[in-house]
C-alpha positions as CSV (number, residue, x, y, z in Angstrom):
1,M,136.8,74.0,81.1
2,S,138.3,77.0,81.1
3,D,140.3,77.0,77.7
4,K,139.5,79.2,75.1
5,I,141.5,77.0,72.7
6,I,142.5,73.3,72.4
7,I,144.5,72.1,69.7
8,V,144.5,68.7,69.3
9,D,147.5,66.9,68.6
10,F,147.6,64.0,66.0
11,E,151.6,63.2,67.2
12,D,153.2,65.8,64.9
13,S,156.1,68.1,66.0
14,F,154.3,71.4,64.7
15,T,151.6,70.9,67.0
16,Y,153.5,73.2,69.5
17,N,154.2,75.5,67.0
18,I,150.6,76.5,66.7
19,A,150.4,77.0,70.1
20,N,153.6,79.1,70.2
21,V,152.3,81.2,67.4
22,L,148.6,81.5,69.2
23,F,149.9,81.7,73.0
24,P,150.9,85.8,72.8
25,H,147.3,86.3,71.8
26,E,145.5,84.0,74.3
27,K,146.8,82.3,77.1
28,N,144.4,79.8,77.8
29,C,145.4,77.6,75.0
30,R,146.1,74.1,75.5
31,V,147.6,70.9,73.9
32,I,145.6,67.5,74.2
33,S,146.1,64.4,72.3
34,H,143.7,63.1,69.9
35,K,142.9,60.2,71.9
36,E,142.2,62.0,75.0
37,F,140.0,64.6,73.0
38,F,137.5,62.4,71.8
39,K,137.3,60.1,74.7
40,I,137.1,62.9,77.5
41,Y,136.5,66.3,76.4
42,L,134.1,66.1,73.3
43,A,130.3,65.7,75.1
44,D,131.2,68.3,77.5
45,L,132.4,70.6,74.6
46,L,129.4,70.2,72.5
47,A,127.2,70.9,75.6
48,S,128.7,73.9,76.6
49,E,127.5,77.5,75.9
50,N,130.8,78.9,75.9
51,K,132.9,80.2,72.7
52,I,135.9,78.1,72.3
53,A,138.1,76.9,69.4
54,I,139.2,73.7,68.1
55,I,142.0,73.3,66.0
56,F,142.7,69.7,64.5
57,G,146.4,69.7,64.1
58,P,148.7,68.2,61.8
59,G,149.7,64.4,61.8
60,P,151.0,61.5,60.1
61,G,148.9,59.2,57.9
62,H,145.8,59.4,55.5
63,P,142.5,60.9,57.2
64,D,140.7,58.0,56.6
65,E,143.3,56.1,59.8
66,Y,141.0,58.5,61.8
67,K,137.3,57.8,60.3
68,I,136.1,56.9,63.9
69,Y,136.2,60.3,64.4
70,F,134.3,61.8,61.2
71,E,130.7,62.3,62.8
72,A,132.5,63.9,66.0
73,V,134.1,66.2,64.0
74,K,131.2,67.0,61.8
75,K,129.0,67.8,65.1
76,I,132.1,70.0,65.8
77,I,132.0,71.9,62.6
78,Q,128.3,72.5,62.9
79,S,128.3,73.8,66.6
80,K,127.7,77.7,66.5
81,N,129.5,77.7,69.7
82,I,132.8,76.4,68.5
83,F,135.1,77.6,65.8
84,C,137.0,75.1,64.1
85,M,140.2,74.8,62.2
86,G,142.2,72.3,60.3
87,I,145.9,72.2,59.8
88,C,147.2,69.8,57.4
89,L,145.9,66.4,58.4
90,G,143.2,68.5,60.5
91,H,142.3,70.3,57.0
92,Q,141.8,66.3,55.3
93,I,139.9,65.0,58.5
94,M,137.4,67.9,58.2
95,A,136.9,67.6,54.7
96,R,136.6,63.8,54.7
97,A,134.0,64.6,57.5
98,E,132.1,66.6,55.1
99,G,132.3,64.1,52.5
100,K,135.3,65.3,50.1
101,E,137.8,63.2,48.5
102,V,141.3,63.2,49.9
103,S,143.9,61.7,47.4
104,P,147.6,62.2,46.3
105,S,148.6,65.7,45.7
106,L,149.1,66.6,42.2
107,S,152.1,69.1,43.7
108,Q,153.5,67.2,46.8
109,M,155.9,69.3,48.4
110,H,157.9,69.0,51.8
111,G,159.1,72.0,53.4
112,Q,158.6,74.6,50.4
113,S,156.9,77.7,49.9
114,V,154.3,78.7,47.7
115,E,152.4,82.0,47.4
116,I,149.0,82.5,47.7
117,E,146.0,85.2,48.1
118,Y,144.0,85.3,50.9
119,Y,141.6,87.8,51.4
120,G,143.3,90.0,48.8
121,I,146.8,89.7,50.6
122,K,149.6,87.7,48.6
123,T,151.7,86.2,51.0
124,Q,154.1,83.1,51.1
125,V,152.9,79.7,52.9
126,Q,154.9,76.7,53.6
127,R,153.5,73.4,52.8
128,Y,154.2,69.8,53.7
129,N,151.9,67.5,52.1
130,S,151.8,64.3,50.0
131,L,147.8,64.1,50.0
132,A,145.2,67.0,49.0
133,V,141.5,67.5,49.3
134,F,140.0,67.6,45.9
135,N,136.4,69.1,45.0
136,H,135.7,68.2,41.4
137,G,139.1,67.6,40.3
138,Y,140.8,71.0,41.9
139,E,143.0,70.8,44.7
140,L,141.5,72.9,48.3
141,D,144.2,74.5,50.0
142,I,141.9,76.4,51.9
143,C,138.2,75.4,52.9
144,E,135.6,77.6,54.7
145,Y,133.0,76.7,57.0
146,Q,130.4,79.1,58.8
147,N,132.5,78.6,61.7
148,G,135.8,77.6,60.7
149,V,138.6,76.9,58.0
150,S,140.9,74.6,57.1
151,Y,144.5,74.8,55.4
152,Q,146.6,72.2,53.5
153,F,149.4,74.1,54.2
154,H,151.1,75.0,57.8
155,P,150.2,78.7,58.9
156,E,152.3,78.0,62.0
157,S,155.6,77.6,60.1
158,V,158.1,79.7,60.2
159,G,158.2,79.7,56.3
160,T,154.6,81.1,56.1
161,H,154.6,84.6,56.1
162,Q,152.0,87.1,58.1
163,N,150.6,84.0,59.8
164,D,148.7,86.1,62.1
165,I,146.1,86.4,59.2
166,F,145.2,82.9,59.1
167,F,144.1,83.1,63.0
168,A,142.7,86.2,62.8
169,R,139.3,84.5,62.4
170,L,139.7,82.3,65.1
171,L,141.0,85.1,67.7
172,N,138.1,87.2,66.7
173,F,135.3,84.4,67.4
174,I,136.6,83.4,71.1
175,K,137.2,87.3,71.8
176,S,133.6,88.0,70.6
177,Q,132.2,86.5,73.7
């Protein structure tokens, strides 16, 4: 497989916005449905020595509707050759695979901008969420992993400023081959 970035589509219209943000930086980028990804590609990716990035995209529903994928997601998160990113539902799926709580958000928002600070940079991000990842009673908009990151907000949205900063670690990882 020659793809460097695979975006796992959970049947959400924002998925192709992610591809549009990444394509100018990396042409070997492909969108694959979640059903196809977990059925066909996963074993080959885990066995590969090549560095690859997998993005679990946004989508409808609760992450527990996708719990059949949790063990596989856990293996992906732990792989040294895979950079794993989650966006919105993808963020929640990664968190649930790691045993974190996902419940209704204390600040549900749909299409609203909020200011955050990311690596010392203050910027606006666009939120579309009813659910949130919780850790000890606090909502986590960002979860960091050894080879990955996940976001409750949408870094690919036109309402997110400076969206390249949210994809920088992913792009640096795949270019470090």
